[in-house]
C-alpha positions as CSV (number, residue, x, y, z in Angstrom):
1,X,-38.7,-4.6,22.7
2,X,-38.1,-2.2,25.6
3,X,-35.9,0.8,25.0
4,X,-32.2,0.1,25.9
5,X,-32.6,-3.7,26.0
6,X,-30.7,-4.3,22.7
7,X,-27.0,-3.8,23.4
8,X,-23.9,-4.8,21.6
9,X,-23.3,-7.8,23.7
10,X,-26.7,-9.3,22.5
11,X,-25.4,-9.3,18.9
12,X,-23.7,-12.3,17.3
13,X,-20.0,-12.3,16.7
14,X,-20.2,-11.9,12.9
15,X,-17.2,-9.9,11.8
16,X,-13.7,-9.9,13.2
17,X,-11.8,-8.0,10.5
18,X,-9.9,-9.0,7.4
19,X,-6.1,-9.4,8.1
20,X,-5.1,-9.6,4.4
21,X,-3.3,-6.8,2.6
22,X,-4.4,-6.3,-1.0
23,X,-7.7,-7.8,-0.1
24,X,-9.5,-6.4,-3.2
25,X,-6.6,-7.5,-5.6
26,X,-6.2,-3.8,-6.6
27,X,-2.5,-4.6,-6.8
28,X,-3.0,-7.8,-8.7
29,X,-1.0,-10.8,-7.5
30,X,0.9,-8.6,-4.9
31,X,1.3,-10.6,-1.7
32,X,0.4,-14.0,-3.3
33,X,3.3,-16.3,-4.2
34,X,2.5,-17.8,-7.6
35,X,5.4,-20.2,-7.4
36,X,4.3,-22.0,-4.3
37,X,4.2,-25.5,-5.9
38,X,3.3,-27.1,-9.2
39,X,2.9,-30.8,-8.7
40,X,3.1,-32.5,-12.1
41,X,4.7,-29.5,-13.8
42,X,1.7,-28.6,-16.0
43,X,2.3,-25.3,-18.0
44,X,0.7,-22.5,-16.0
45,X,-0.1,-18.9,-16.7
46,X,-1.2,-16.3,-14.1
47,X,-3.0,-13.1,-14.9
48,X,-5.4,-10.4,-13.5
49,X,-8.8,-9.7,-15.0
50,X,-8.2,-12.2,-17.8
51,X,-8.9,-13.7,-20.4
52,X,-11.7,-11.1,-21.2
53,X,-14.1,-8.7,-19.6
54,X,-16.6,-11.6,-19.3
55,X,-14.4,-13.4,-16.9
56,X,-13.7,-11.0,-14.1
57,X,-15.9,-9.5,-11.4
58,X,-17.7,-6.3,-12.4
59,X,-16.3,-3.4,-10.4
60,X,-13.6,-5.6,-8.8
61,X,-10.6,-7.7,-9.7
62,X,-10.2,-11.4,-10.3
63,X,-7.0,-13.4,-10.4
64,X,-6.7,-16.2,-12.9
65,X,-4.6,-19.4,-13.1
66,X,-4.6,-21.1,-16.5
67,X,-3.3,-24.5,-17.4
68,X,-2.6,-24.5,-21.1
69,X,-3.0,-28.2,-21.8
70,X,-5.1,-31.2,-20.9
71,X,-2.5,-32.9,-18.5
72,X,-4.4,-34.6,-15.7
73,X,-3.2,-35.4,-12.1
74,X,-1.2,-33.0,-10.0
75,X,-2.1,-29.4,-8.9
76,X,-0.8,-25.9,-8.5
77,X,-0.9,-24.1,-5.2
78,X,0.0,-20.5,-4.2
79,X,0.2,-18.9,-0.8
80,X,-0.1,-15.5,0.9
81,X,2.9,-13.6,2.2
82,X,2.2,-10.8,4.7
83,X,4.0,-7.4,4.1
84,X,3.9,-6.4,7.7
85,X,5.7,-9.6,8.7
86,X,8.6,-9.1,6.2
87,X,6.7,-11.3,3.8
88,X,6.3,-14.2,6.2
89,X,3.0,-15.5,7.5
90,X,0.2,-13.6,9.2
91,X,0.7,-13.3,13.0
92,X,-1.8,-15.3,15.0
93,X,-2.5,-16.5,18.5
94,X,-2.2,-20.2,19.4
95,X,-5.5,-21.8,20.5
96,X,-7.7,-19.4,18.6
97,X,-9.8,-20.4,15.6
98,X,-9.1,-18.8,12.2
99,X,-10.9,-18.8,8.9
100,X,-10.0,-18.2,5.2
101,X,-12.5,-17.7,2.5
102,X,-12.4,-16.7,-1.2
103,X,-14.9,-16.5,-4.0
104,X,-13.9,-18.9,-6.8
105,X,-14.7,-20.0,-10.4
106,X,-13.6,-23.4,-11.7
107,X,-13.5,-24.2,-15.5
108,X,-12.6,-27.8,-16.5
109,X,-10.9,-28.3,-13.1
110,X,-11.4,-28.3,-9.3
111,X,-10.1,-25.5,-7.0
112,X,-9.9,-25.5,-3.2
113,X,-8.3,-23.6,-0.3
114,X,-6.7,-24.3,3.1
115,X,-4.7,-22.8,5.9
116,X,-1.2,-23.9,7.1
117,X,0.0,-22.9,10.6
118,X,3.7,-22.3,11.3
119,X,5.9,-22.3,14.5
120,X,8.7,-19.7,15.2
121,X,11.1,-21.7,13.0
122,X,8.8,-21.4,10.0
123,X,8.0,-25.1,10.1
124,X,4.4,-26.2,9.5
125,X,2.8,-27.5,12.7
126,X,-0.4,-29.5,13.3
127,X,-2.9,-30.4,10.7
128,X,-3.8,-28.2,7.8
129,X,-7.2,-26.5,8.3
130,X,-9.6,-27.6,5.6
131,X,-13.3,-27.1,5.1
132,X,-15.7,-27.4,8.0
133,X,-17.6,-29.9,5.7
134,X,-16.1,-32.1,3.0
135,X,-17.2,-29.7,0.3
136,X,-17.0,-26.3,2.0
137,X,-13.5,-25.6,0.8
138,X,-13.9,-27.1,-2.7
139,X,-15.4,-25.8,-6.0
140,X,-15.5,-28.8,-8.3
141,X,-16.9,-26.9,-11.2
142,X,-20.2,-25.9,-9.5
143,X,-19.5,-22.2,-10.3
144,X,-17.5,-20.8,-13.2
145,X,-17.0,-17.2,-12.1
146,X,-17.7,-14.2,-14.4
147,X,-19.0,-10.7,-14.0
148,X,-21.5,-11.3,-11.2
149,X,-20.6,-12.5,-7.7
150,X,-23.5,-14.9,-7.9
151,X,-21.4,-16.8,-10.5
152,X,-18.7,-17.6,-8.0
153,X,-18.6,-20.2,-5.2
154,X,-17.3,-18.9,-1.9
155,X,-15.2,-21.6,-0.4
156,X,-13.7,-21.5,3.1
157,X,-11.4,-23.3,5.5
158,X,-11.4,-23.1,9.3
159,X,-9.1,-24.4,12.0
160,X,-7.8,-23.8,15.5
161,X,-4.1,-22.7,15.7
162,X,-2.0,-25.3,17.4
163,X,-0.3,-24.5,20.7
164,X,3.1,-23.8,19.0
165,X,1.8,-21.8,16.1
166,X,2.7,-18.1,15.7
167,X,1.9,-17.5,12.0
168,X,-0.5,-18.7,9.4
169,X,-0.7,-18.7,5.6
170,X,-3.8,-19.1,3.5
171,X,-3.4,-21.2,0.4
172,X,-5.3,-21.4,-2.9
173,X,-5.0,-24.4,-5.1
174,X,-6.0,-25.3,-8.6
175,X,-6.1,-29.0,-9.6
176,X,-5.0,-30.0,-13.1
177,X,-7.4,-30.3,-16.0
178,X,-10.2,-32.9,-15.9
179,X,-10.0,-35.8,-18.4
180,X,-11.0,-34.7,-21.9
181,X,-10.3,-31.0,-21.4
182,X,-7.7,-29.2,-23.5
183,X,-7.2,-26.4,-20.9
184,X,-8.5,-25.3,-17.6
185,X,-8.9,-22.1,-15.5
186,X,-9.2,-21.2,-11.8
187,X,-10.6,-17.8,-10.9
188,X,-10.3,-16.0,-7.5
189,X,-11.7,-12.8,-6.0
190,X,-12.4,-11.2,-2.6
191,X,-10.2,-13.2,-0.2
192,X,-10.8,-13.0,3.6
193,X,-8.6,-14.2,6.5
194,X,-9.4,-13.5,10.2
195,X,-10.2,-14.8,13.6
196,X,-13.3,-17.0,13.5
197,X,-16.2,-17.1,15.8
198,X,-16.1,-20.1,18.2
199,X,-19.1,-21.9,16.7
200,X,-19.0,-20.6,13.2
201,X,-20.7,-22.8,10.6
202,X,-20.3,-20.4,7.6
203,X,-17.8,-17.7,6.7
204,X,-18.4,-14.2,8.0
205,X,-19.2,-11.4,5.5
206,X,-16.4,-10.3,3.3
207,X,-14.9,-6.9,4.1
208,X,-11.7,-5.1,2.9
209,X,-8.6,-5.4,5.1
210,X,-8.5,-3.0,8.0
211,X,-12.3,-2.8,8.8
212,X,-13.7,-4.3,12.1
213,X,-17.3,-4.4,13.1
214,X,-18.6,-6.4,16.1
215,X,-16.5,-8.9,18.1
216,X,-16.6,-10.3,21.6
217,X,-19.5,-8.1,22.7
218,X,-17.7,-4.9,21.8
219,X,-18.6,-2.3,19.2
220,X,-15.3,-1.6,17.3
221,X,-13.9,1.2,15.2
222,X,-15.6,2.8,12.2
223,X,-18.9,0.7,12.3
224,X,-21.5,3.2,13.4
225,X,-22.4,5.9,10.8
226,X,-24.7,8.9,10.7
227,X,-27.5,6.7,9.2
228,X,-27.7,4.8,12.5
229,X,-28.1,8.0,14.7
230,X,-31.3,10.0,15.3
231,X,-31.0,13.6,14.5
232,X,-29.9,15.7,17.4
233,X,-29.1,12.6,19.6
234,X,-25.4,13.4,19.9
235,X,-24.8,16.7,21.7
236,X,-21.7,18.4,23.0
237,X,-22.1,17.0,26.5
238,X,-22.0,13.5,25.0
239,X,-18.7,13.9,23.3
240,X,-15.4,13.4,25.1
241,X,-12.8,16.2,24.7
242,X,-10.6,15.8,21.6
243,X,-12.5,12.8,20.2
244,X,-13.6,14.5,17.0
245,X,-10.8,14.9,14.4
246,X,-10.7,16.3,10.9
247,X,-11.5,13.2,9.0
248,X,-14.9,13.0,10.7
249,X,-16.1,16.4,9.6
250,X,-18.0,17.2,6.4
251,X,-16.3,19.8,4.2
252,X,-17.7,23.3,4.8
253,X,-19.4,22.5,8.2
254,X,-17.0,24.5,10.4
255,X,-16.9,28.3,9.9
256,X,-14.8,31.0,11.5
257,X,-17.4,31.9,14.1
258,X,-17.3,28.3,15.4
259,X,-13.5,28.3,16.0
260,X,-12.2,30.1,19.1
261,X,-9.3,32.5,18.9
262,X,-6.0,30.8,18.5
263,X,-7.8,27.4,18.7
264,X,-5.8,25.8,15.9
265,X,-2.1,25.4,16.2
266,X,0.5,23.2,14.6
267,X,0.1,20.9,17.7
268,X,-3.4,20.1,16.5
269,X,-2.2,18.5,13.3
270,X,-1.8,14.8,13.7
271,X,1.5,13.2,12.7
272,X,1.5,12.0,9.0
273,X,-1.8,13.8,8.3
274,X,0.0,16.0,5.8
275,X,2.2,14.2,3.3
276,X,5.3,15.7,1.9
277,X,6.8,14.5,-1.4
278,X,10.1,12.6,-1.3
279,X,12.3,13.0,-4.3
280,X,15.6,13.0,-6.1
281,X,17.2,15.2,-8.7
282,X,20.7,15.3,-10.2
283,X,21.7,17.3,-13.3
284,X,25.1,15.6,-14.1
285,X,25.3,13.4,-17.1
286,X,26.2,9.7,-16.5
287,X,26.8,6.8,-18.8
288,X,24.2,4.1,-19.2
289,X,26.0,0.8,-18.7
290,X,23.2,-1.8,-18.6
291,X,21.3,-3.5,-21.4
292,X,17.6,-4.4,-21.7
293,X,18.7,-8.0,-21.5
294,X,20.9,-7.5,-18.4
295,X,19.9,-9.9,-15.6
296,X,18.9,-8.1,-12.4
297,X,18.4,-4.7,-14.0
298,X,17.1,-3.6,-10.6
299,X,20.7,-3.5,-9.4
300,X,21.2,-0.3,-11.5
301,X,20.1,3.0,-10.0
302,X,19.7,6.2,-11.9
303,X,18.1,8.0,-9.0
304,X,15.6,7.0,-6.3
305,X,13.3,8.6,-3.7
306,X,13.5,8.3,0.0
307,X,11.3,5.7,1.8
308,X,7.5,6.1,2.4
309,X,5.6,4.1,5.1
310,X,2.5,2.9,3.3
311,X,-1.0,2.9,4.8
312,X,-3.1,1.7,1.9
313,X,-3.3,5.1,0.2
314,X,-2.3,5.5,-3.5
315,X,1.1,7.1,-4.3
316,X,1.6,9.6,-7.0
317,X,4.8,9.1,-9.0
318,X,6.5,11.7,-11.3
319,X,9.8,11.0,-13.2
320,X,11.8,12.8,-15.9
321,X,15.2,12.9,-17.5
322,X,17.0,13.8,-20.7
323,X,18.8,11.1,-22.7
324,X,21.2,11.2,-25.6
325,X,23.1,8.8,-27.9
326,X,26.5,9.7,-29.3
327,X,26.5,10.7,-33.0
328,X,28.9,10.2,-35.8
329,X,28.7,6.4,-35.5
330,X,28.2,3.6,-38.0
331,X,26.1,1.5,-35.6
332,X,22.8,2.0,-33.9
333,X,21.6,2.3,-30.3
334,X,18.6,3.3,-28.2
335,X,17.6,4.2,-24.7
336,X,14.5,3.3,-22.7
337,X,13.3,4.4,-19.2
338,X,10.9,3.1,-16.5
339,X,10.2,3.3,-12.8
340,X,10.2,0.5,-10.2
341,X,8.9,0.3,-6.7
342,X,11.4,-1.2,-4.2
343,X,9.8,-2.8,-1.0
344,X,11.3,-2.9,2.4
345,X,14.7,-1.8,1.2
346,X,15.4,-5.0,-0.8
347,X,16.2,-4.2,-4.4
348,X,15.3,-7.6,-5.7
349,X,11.8,-7.2,-4.1
350,X,10.5,-4.8,-6.7
351,X,7.4,-4.1,-8.8
352,X,7.4,-2.3,-12.2
353,X,5.3,0.9,-11.8
354,X,5.7,1.9,-15.4
355,X,6.6,-0.2,-18.4
356,X,9.9,0.5,-20.2
357,X,9.5,2.9,-23.2
358,X,12.1,3.9,-25.8
359,X,13.0,7.5,-25.3
360,X,15.6,8.1,-28.1
361,X,17.4,6.1,-30.7
362,X,20.2,6.7,-33.2
363,X,20.0,5.3,-36.7
364,X,23.4,5.4,-38.2
365,X,23.8,6.9,-41.7
366,X,27.5,6.7,-42.5
367,X,29.4,9.0,-40.1
368,X,27.3,12.0,-40.6
369,X,24.3,11.2,-38.4
370,X,24.3,13.6,-35.4
371,X,23.8,12.4,-31.8
372,X,20.1,12.1,-30.9
373,X,18.6,13.4,-27.7
374,X,15.2,13.2,-26.1
375,X,13.2,13.7,-22.9
376,X,11.8,10.9,-20.7
377,X,8.7,11.7,-18.6
378,X,6.3,9.5,-16.7
379,X,3.4,10.2,-14.3
380,X,1.7,7.2,-12.6
381,X,-0.4,6.3,-9.6
382,X,0.9,3.3,-7.6
383,X,-1.1,1.3,-5.1
384,X,1.4,-0.5,-2.8
385,X,0.2,-2.8,0.0
386,X,-0.2,-1.1,3.4
387,X,2.2,-1.6,6.2
388,X,5.5,-1.7,4.3
389,X,8.3,0.7,3.3
390,X,8.6,1.7,-0.3
391,X,10.8,3.8,-2.5
392,X,10.8,4.5,-6.2
393,X,13.8,4.1,-8.5
394,X,14.4,5.6,-11.9
395,X,15.7,3.0,-14.4
396,X,17.4,3.3,-17.8
397,X,18.9,0.7,-20.2
398,X,20.4,0.7,-23.7
399,X,19.7,-1.6,-26.6
400,X,23.2,-2.6,-27.8
401,X,26.5,-3.2,-26.0
402,X,28.6,-2.5,-29.2
403,X,26.6,0.6,-30.3
404,X,27.4,4.2,-29.5
405,X,27.6,5.4,-25.9
406,X,24.3,6.4,-24.2
407,X,23.9,9.0,-21.5
408,X,21.2,10.3,-19.1
409,X,21.1,13.6,-17.2
410,X,18.8,16.0,-15.4
411,X,17.4,12.9,-13.6
412,X,14.4,13.4,-11.3
413,X,11.9,11.2,-9.6
414,X,9.4,12.1,-6.9
415,X,6.7,10.3,-4.9
416,X,3.9,11.5,-2.7
417,X,1.3,9.6,-0.7
418,X,-2.2,10.7,-1.9
419,X,-4.2,10.6,1.3
420,X,-7.8,11.6,1.2
C-alpha cells in the first residue's frame, strides 16, 4: 500500500457515538422508566447487580427484571428518558436511520428490544423499529447472562425515523415466564443508541456515551491517541495555535523554562475547568415537622445547595447537623437524616444519595430522662447523569407525631464536581 493512500474516507462508517446517558448503568436504573407497561400485571421486581455476584457483568453493571411467579402471557416494558430533553425522548433527525442495541440474558423467559419514534406532540409516529432480522432483537433463552460478556446475547433494533419524527425512545421488554417456570429473569447491560450506517447489517461496537470515532469520512474527536503516532512526527509547526490544552498534557512534562514570562493568565483558564463547591449553612434551630411515613418527604427542606450543571463527572457530597429531642417526657421519639439529589429543579424528581440513618433517640424513663442530642454527618460520592441541573437537599424526619419535639440546628450541606 503506497504511503498516504489510506485516508479516513476509505474507512467504513463503524461508529457514530452513543447518545445515551448512564450508558454503563453506573447510576443503576437512572434514565430508564421501570413503570412503562406491565401487560398482565405479573408481580415484578427491579434491581441492579442482582440476585448475586454470579449474575452481573464483571467490572460492569447489570440491570435485572424479575417476575416472582409462573404467570404466562403478557410482558413488561421499560423505556429510556433523556435528561438533556427534560426527560423526554432523544432528539433525532427525520429520514435518518437509528439503531439500539443492548446485551441481554434471559432465564425462563424471552426478552427483546425496539425503538419508538415520536412527533412534536409526543405521539408515536410510523412503525416501531424492530430487529433487522426476525431474531436480531430477541433473546429467547439462548443466553442467560452472568459474569462474562460472552454469556449475553447482544440484541438490536434498527429503523429510519419517519418524516414527522423529532424524538426517539429505546425500549427493553421482558415477556412473562415460560410454561412450567416458577419465576423468570431478564438481564440487561451496555446499552447503545445512535445514528446507524446506511447499510448496517450488525450493530456497531459498544462505547460509552459521549465518544465518537469515525463517521461520514471524517475523523472525529478523541479517537487518535499517542499509540497511533510515530515518535517525533508531530512538531510545533504542525500544531495550530491554541489547540493544545491542559487535559492533553502529561503531568510533569511542562517546566518553568518552557513557559514564557507572563504566559499564563486567568484568561488562559477555560470556563468550568475549576470547580467551586456550592453549599448551605444555617446555625439556627428549627423544629422537625415531618415523619418517616410522611408522603412526599421531598417537600421538606432543611437546607440545600445551589445548582450544578453536570457533565458526567462524580460529585462529592458532605453534610452535617446537630439534632436533639426534648427531655422530661414520658414518650419516645427519634430523628434520622439523609441527603437527596433533586434534578432540574423539580423536587419530586429526586434520588436518594444516602440512606436515612437514626441520629438520636430518646427513651423515656418517667419524667427524669434528659433531652438527647447527637451529630449527623454524611460523606458520599454521587454520579448524576450528564447534561442536567442538580442540587442536594438535607432531609430530616422524626419517628412519632405524639412524641417529644425534635429539632435540628447547625445545618450544612455542600457539593463539588470532582473533575479529573
